[in-house]
C-alpha positions in Angstrom: 140.5 104.9 42.6 139.3 103.0 45.6 136.1 104.3 47.1 134.4 102.0 49.6 130.9 103.0 50.5 129.2 102.4 53.8 125.6 103.3 53.7 123.4 103.6 56.8 119.7 103.7 57.3 119.9 106.8 59.5 122.3 109.5 60.6 122.2 108.1 64.1 123.2 104.6 62.9 126.1 106.2 60.9 127.2 108.2 63.9 127.3 105.2 66.2 129.3 103.0 63.8 131.6 105.8 62.8 132.4 106.6 66.4 133.2 103.0 67.1 135.4 102.8 64.0 137.3 105.9 64.9 137.8 104.9 68.5 139.3 101.6 67.4 141.7 103.3 64.9 142.8 105.8 67.6 143.3 103.1 70.1 145.4 101.1 67.6 147.5 104.2 67.0 148.1 104.7 70.7 148.9 101.0 71.2 151.4 100.9 68.3 153.0 104.3 68.3 152.2 105.8 71.8 150.0 108.6 70.4 147.3 108.9 67.8 146.3 111.7 65.5 142.8 112.7 64.2 142.1 115.3 61.5 138.5 116.6 61.4 136.4 119.0 59.4 133.9 121.6 60.4 130.3 122.1 59.4 127.0 120.7 60.7 127.4 117.2 59.5 130.0 116.0 62.1 128.4 117.6 65.2 126.6 114.4 66.3 129.7 112.4 65.7 131.8 114.8 67.7 129.4 114.7 70.6 129.4 110.9 70.6 133.1 110.7 70.4 133.5 113.0 73.3 131.8 110.4 75.5 133.9 107.5 74.3 136.3 105.7 76.6 139.8 106.3 75.2 143.2 107.5 76.5 142.3 111.0 75.1 145.4 112.5 76.7 147.4 110.6 74.0 145.3 111.9 71.1 146.1 114.9 69.0 143.3 116.6 67.1 143.6 119.1 64.3 141.5 120.5 61.4 141.7 119.8 57.7 141.0 123.5 57.2 140.0 126.7 59.1 138.4 130.0 58.4 140.8 132.8 59.2 138.6 134.3 61.9 139.0 134.6 65.7 138.0 131.6 67.8 135.2 133.8 69.2 133.6 134.0 65.8 130.7 131.7 65.1 132.4 130.7 61.8 135.4 129.3 63.6 135.9 125.6 63.1 138.2 125.6 66.1 135.3 126.9 68.2 133.0 124.2 66.8 135.5 121.4 67.6 136.2 122.7 71.1 132.5 123.1 72.0 131.5 119.7 70.6 134.4 117.3 70.6 137.0 118.5 73.1 134.5 118.0 75.9 133.6 115.4 78.5 135.9 112.4 78.3 137.7 113.9 75.3 138.5 117.1 77.1 142.0 115.8 77.7 142.8 115.5 74.0 145.4 117.9 72.6 144.0 120.3 70.0 146.4 121.8 67.5 145.0 124.9 65.9 145.7 126.0 62.4 144.8 129.6 63.1 147.6 132.0 64.2 147.6 135.6 65.4 148.6 136.9 61.9 146.2 139.1 60.1 146.7 137.2 56.8 146.6 133.5 56.5 149.6 133.5 54.2 151.7 134.9 57.0 150.6 132.2 59.4 151.5 129.2 57.2 155.0 128.6 58.6 153.7 128.6 62.2 150.8 126.3 61.3 153.1 123.9 59.5 155.4 123.9 62.5 152.5 123.0 64.9 151.4 120.2 62.6 154.9 118.7 62.6 154.4 117.7 66.2 151.6 115.3 65.3 152.0 111.6 64.7 152.1 111.1 61.0 150.7 109.6 58.8 147.6 110.8 60.6 145.6 107.8 62.1 142.3 109.1 60.7 141.2 112.0 58.5 137.5 113.0 58.2 136.6 115.1 55.2 133.4 116.8 54.2 132.4 118.0 50.8 130.5 121.1 49.5 127.9 121.1 46.8 130.7 122.5 44.5 132.9 119.5 45.1 135.4 121.3 47.4 136.9 119.4 50.3 138.9 120.9 53.2 139.3 124.4 51.8 140.4 123.3 48.3 137.8 125.3 46.4 137.4 125.0 42.7 136.6 128.7 42.5 139.8 129.8 44.2 143.0 130.9 42.5 144.9 128.7 44.9 143.3 125.4 44.0 146.0 124.2 41.6 148.7 124.9 44.3 146.6 123.0 46.8 146.4 120.0 44.6 150.1 120.0 43.6 151.5 116.7 44.8 155.2 117.9 44.4 155.0 121.3 46.0 156.2 120.2 49.4 153.7 122.4 51.1 151.6 121.2 54.0 149.3 124.2 54.2 148.1 127.0 51.9 146.2 130.2 52.3 143.0 130.2 50.3 140.5 132.9 49.3 137.3 131.4 47.9 135.2 133.5 45.6 132.0 131.7 46.4 132.3 131.5 50.2 133.1 134.0 52.9 136.4 134.3 54.8 140.0 133.7 53.9 141.0 130.1 54.8 144.0 128.0 55.7 143.8 124.5 54.3 145.9 121.3 54.4 147.2 120.6 50.9 146.3 117.4 49.0 149.6 115.7 49.8 149.1 116.6 53.5 145.6 115.2 53.5 146.7 112.0 51.8 149.3 111.5 54.5 146.7 109.6 56.5 146.4 105.9 57.3 142.6 106.0 57.1 140.6 108.6 55.0 136.8 109.1 55.4 134.4 111.3 53.5 131.4 111.9 55.8 128.2 112.9 54.0 124.4 113.0 54.6 121.6 113.4 52.1 121.0 112.3 48.6 122.2 115.6 47.0 125.7 115.4 48.4 126.1 111.7 47.5 125.0 112.5 43.9 127.5 115.4 43.7 130.3 113.0 44.8 129.3 110.2 42.4 129.0 112.6 39.4 132.3 114.3 40.3 134.1 110.9 40.3 132.5 109.9 37.1 132.7 113.1 35.1 134.8 115.9 36.5 138.4 116.9 36.6 140.2 117.4 39.9 140.4 121.1 39.4 136.6 121.2 38.7 135.8 119.0 41.8 138.8 118.8 44.1 137.3 116.0 46.2 138.0 113.7 43.3 141.7 114.3 43.8 141.5 112.5 47.1 139.5 109.6 45.8 141.7 109.2 42.8 144.9 108.8 44.9 144.0 106.9 48.0 141.7 104.3 49.5 138.7 106.3 50.8 135.7 105.2 52.8 132.4 107.1 52.2 130.3 107.2 55.4 126.8 108.1 54.2 123.2 108.3 55.4 120.1 109.8 53.9 
């Protein structure tokens, strides 16, 4: 386990430093490999980060952006992570970035897996940077401890890039990158704010199994940087 913790006095200070770090990593990816790839998560926590990144000077036309997970809803739905990313990140200077959606036109996420995996295969891998969030139940991406699919999602030898997930404690069917797909990243960040989330993470690492708190599966297997502010 290798968890590096970066604590900031405020969410604004975190956002400023995190945006600087991500810009540097993406620039390095472009300089070394011609393109860079960024995997992000939805929710309210990264909104300020997305807006700051969108104003950053970078060769955005050489950056591919995708999601760690997506709710299986239309982009017009307020629950759509795709909508959130397009409205907050793929804007301003970052409007030239290439967004790769996990959501397909299939009615069931399970039927869209092959197409989603094909889309992801076009991205530079390992991903240059992965930003994960975490729920109060210890889920990350859409690897929910309450779901029947969590074991499949954490399986390191399945060869799967994406799985369909049906949480029992949250709305909407989901599509999620699997644990091995998430770990296929050069730089992994967990982005949290507030004491409660930090406490959940620390207690999960200390006391819980990976099936109980899937976020621990990431921390157990790769160097991870926690970006946290009160």
